[in-house]
N, C-alpha and C positions, 0 to 999 in steps of 0.2 A: 504493499499500498505505500508507505514511504517513497519507494522508486518511482509509482506512479505518478506521485505529487511533482516529484523532482523533474520527471520527463515531459511530462505533458502537461501539468497544472499551472506551474510555474512559468513556461516559456510563453505560454497562451497571457497570462496576466503580464509578461514585460511587453509582448506586443499591442496591449490595451493602453499601456501607459502613454506612447506617443500619440496616440489618437486624443487620449484625454487632454493633453497639454495643449493640442493643436486646437483643440475646441474652445479652451479658454486659458491662456497663458498664467492667468492671476489666478487660477485655483488655491484655495488656500489648503494646508496639509489636511485638515480634518476632511475637507470636501472629496479631496483625492482617495483618502481611506474610504469615506463610504464608496466612494465610486468602485473602487477595487474589489470593497465586501460585497457588492451588489453581483460584479462579474463573476465573482467566486462563486455565491450562492447559486446564480444561474449554470454556472457550470456543474456545479454539484448536484444540482435537480435533475439534470439530463443525463448524468453518469451514473452509473449503477454498476455493481460487481455481482456476476453471476458464478455459482460454484454448483459442479454437476456429480454425482457419483451413480453408480450404478454396479450392480451384484448380480450374478448367475448362479443359482445355486441346483445342483445335481445330485442326487443320492439314491438311496433306497433304504428298505429295513425288512422288519415283519411286526405285524399288529395282531394281538390275541383279542376276539371277542370284538369282529370289525363291526358288528353291527349294535352294539352295546345291548347285548340281549341278556333277558335273567333267563333264559332257559334253553335256548337255542343257539350255542355260541358258534361263530364262523372266524376261522383264523386264516391269515393269508400273509405270504410276501408282498412287497410293493415296489414300485419305482418312482419317484419324485423328483418333481423339477419345478423352481421357483424363480421369481426376477422382481427384484426391488431396485426404484429409481427415487433418487433424493436432486432436488434443484432447490438451491439457495440463494436468495436476492439479498444483497445487504445494501441497502442505500446509503451513500456518502454523506447526504445532508441530513442534520440532526432530526428534522421532522419529517426525513422519508419515511416511507412503508416498506418492512421488512416481509419477504413473502418466502416461505417454505413449502413445497409440494412433495408430497411423498406419496408412491405408488407401490403396490405390491400385489403379485399375482402368484398363486400356488397350485399346483395339480399332484394329486396323490393317486395313481391306477393301480388297483388290486389284479394281482396275477392268479389267485386261486379262490377267490370268495365268490359263491355263487348269486347272493343277494344282492352284493353290490360291485360295481365296475369301476367307479372311481369317484372321487369329492375334489371339489374345486372351491377356490376362496379369491375374491379381489377386494382391495382397497384401494381408496384412491383420498386423500386428506389435503386440502389447501387451507395453510394456515397465514393470515393477514396480521401482523402486529405493527402499531405506530405508536410513539411517544407522545402524548398530548401537552405534557410539560414535565417539569421535573419530577412531580409526584404522582401524576395519573398516566396510565398506559391501557390502550385498547387493543384486545385481541381477537381475532375471530376465525373460527374452525367451521369450514365446511367440508362434510365427508360424506363418501358414497361406499357402501358395502355390500358385496354380494357374497351368497353361498350357496353351495349345490353339495349338501353333505349330512352325514347321520347326525339327528339332533335331537337332544332329551327334552321332550315338550310336559314331561308328567310333572312338572312343577306348577304350571299354570293352567294345565288342563287334566281332567280325570280322567278322561275316556281317550287319550292319546298319550303313549309312551315314548319309546325311541323309534324313529322314522325318517326316513332321507326326504330332505324337504328342499326347495327352489326358493331362495327370498334376496330380496336387495332392500338396503335401509338407506334413507336420505337424510342428514342430519345436520343442523344449523347452531352453533353454539359461540355466540358473543360473549365476550368476559371483559369488564371493565375494573383495572386493579388500581387502588389507590395506596400509595407507599406512605409509610408511619414512621416516628421515631424509633431508633434502636431496632433498624431492621426488621420492623414490622409491617406486614401490609394484610389489606383485606380485599377481598374480589366477590363480585357479583357475576355470575353466570344464567343466563337464562337459557333455555333448552327447547329445542323443538325437532322430533324425530318422526319421521312417516317410516313405516314398514310395511313392505309387501310380501306376500307368502302365499306360494302355491297350495293348493288344497293337500292336506286336511286342515292345515292352520288357517288361521284368518288375520285379515290385517287390521294395522290398527294406527292411531294417531296419539303420539306421545307430548304433553306439553309441561313445563315445569322451570325450575332453576334451581341453582345452588348459592350459598352465601359461605365464602371461605376465610379463616383467619389462621395467619402463618408468621413465621418467622425464618428468616435466611441465617445462616451462621455457618461458621469455619468453612471448611473448602467446597463452596458451594452445597452444604448441606440445608435441608429445609425440614420443618416440621409443621403441620395444619391439622384445623379442626374443621368439619364443616357441618352444615345441615343440607338437606336436599329434599325436593317434594315434586313428584311428578305424578301427572294423570293420564293414565292411558284407556282410549275409547276405542273399542272393538268396533268393527265396520258391522258384522252380522250376528256375531254371538249373544246368546241369550242366558238371563240368569237362571240359577238353581235355586232350589227353596233347602231347607234344611237338611233333608235327607239326601237331596240330590239330583231331583228329577226337575228336568226343564220347565221353565216358565214362559208360554208363548206371550209374544207379543211385547218382550222387556228387552231393553238394551243392557249391556254389561260394559261396566269399567271399573278400573281399579285406580286407587288412590295408591300412591308408594312412597310415604315420608321414609326417609334416612338420614343416620347420622353416624359419623364417623372420623378416625385420626390416621393420618397418613406421615409416615417418618423416613427419610432417606438421609443416610448418614455416610460421608465420606471419611475415612480414616486417616487419610494422607494427603501431601499436598498434590502429588502426583495423581491422586483419584484412582488408584489401582485397586483399592480394596473398597467395594461399597455393601449397606446394609441396608434392606428397605421392608418396611413392615406396614401393612395396612391393615384397620379393624373397622368393622361396620355392623349396624343393626338395621335391618329393614321391615317394616310392617306392611303387608300387603293386604290392601281391605278393598273387599269388592262393593258395588253399588246396591246390593240385594239383601239377602240374607246372611250375608258372611260366609256362605260355603265354602269360599275360594281364599277368605283369612288365613294368613300364616305370618309366624315371625321367623326371621332369617337373621342367624349371628354368622359372620365369616372374618377370618383372619388368615391372612397371608405373610410369608417371611422369607426374604430372600438374600441370597450372598452373592456377589460377582468380584473376583480377582483376576486381575490381568497383570502378567509380568511377563513382557515379550522372551520366547515367542507362544508363551502358553497362556491359556485362558479359561478359567474354570466358572460355571455358573450355577446354582444350584436353589429351587423354590420349592417351598411345603405351603398347602392350603388347605384350609380345613373348614366345612360349614354345616349348620344344623338347622333345620326346618321343624317347626312346630305348627300344626295346624288347629284350627280350633273346632270345627266342625266335621272335617272328614275324619274317616273313621281306620283304624287298623284291621287287620285279616279277621280277627276274631270279633270286632265291632263294640268292644268293651273299652277299648282305649283310643284315644285320639292318634291320627297318623302322625308318624314321626321320620325324620330320615336324616343320615348323617353322610356327609361326602368328604373323602379325604384322599389328595392327590399330591403327587411330588413329580420332579423332573430334574435330572442334571445334566448339562452340556460338557463337552471337554473339547477345545478348539487347540490348533497348532497353526501357528501362523508362519508358513514355510518361506513366503517372502511378500512383499508389499501389494501381491495381487492375489494370491493363492493362499486358501486356510482350509485345513481338513479337520473335520467336526465327527464326534459320536456324541450320540445322544441316548437317553432312556427316560421314559414317562410311564407313571401308572396311575390310575385312579379308582377307587373303590368305593360304591354305593352302599350302604348298611340301611335297612329300613323295616319296621314291622307289617309294611304291607310287601310280599314277596316280588311281585312284578315290577316293584321300584328298582329293587337289587341288580347290579351286576357290577364285573371289573373288567377293566382293559388294561393291556401293555403293549408299548411301543417302544422298541428297539432300532434306531436309524444311524447311519453313516451318511456323509455327503462331502461335497467339496464345494467352497464359496469362492467364486471367481471375480474380483474387481476389477471393473476397467473402466 
């Protein structure tokens, strides 16, 4: 960046000086400084710096229980391919807009499963960030997600378990952040999401917002508390009574208040070792009898360590679900469910462009409703080529 200013911006200013003096030989020093500053600002507004990076991922592995089934497990080897793209625009002017574009495409093709041929997913996220003043910052995320994969719908549906679905999601999340003394900040984030699903799932519109209070410290570490509320309105789903029977000519919606804490801590100035912990409580409340009401507590804890050429990351997640009206298999107790998953990835950076990776992932679902229960394991090996 310094070289850029010396080679291009500084000579441009030099060329502007004779013109300024020719216009008025009696210009005062202050007037000249103001004119130079105006020229500099105009140039900086027109010039921006873009940085691009792309990654191609090729690999394969083996997945146990491809269909996430409680009774009829299928296991299969698979081949996988993925592509990531990142573009960042850094404005030279202080009041410019920073743009980050991230895209990802992934496909996993099963070689020995009868029920599932393949799974695909795609993501496009455009982030716009602008400083309004020394204390205020505006950020907007526009996100599009596509999935064609096995999906566990049993949490919010009582007659649909795991099924392969095709869906797409479009969301808008503007955020306004105010910096406070002592590295504190507060942020307000409205959220609008439109979800489209192929049958048997139903489309819905979700509207809400989040308020966060956080503190930055250490080596870009962060601790924050948040409260959030979302309302989900389904297009065609009907309410259920206390026993679970459909109620004709009714509309179903969920209110989903949530509160939680997130903590990301870097242990050294080079940021080689990072720890991240998240904990949240969500209350799902339906608009009818309360048949779909449940309470979810979720916690995740992850570590990441990078010391060239090696990198290691691991995450453990646990979630519990307690339903108010839905019953267990014996009908004497309310429905309960516990999800436990963990994964680990080891990477070796062969050079600046080529990285080898090994991974393992496992999730186990335990419930007092037998059809909710399943377990899967995934073993992966791959190559990441950055160019």
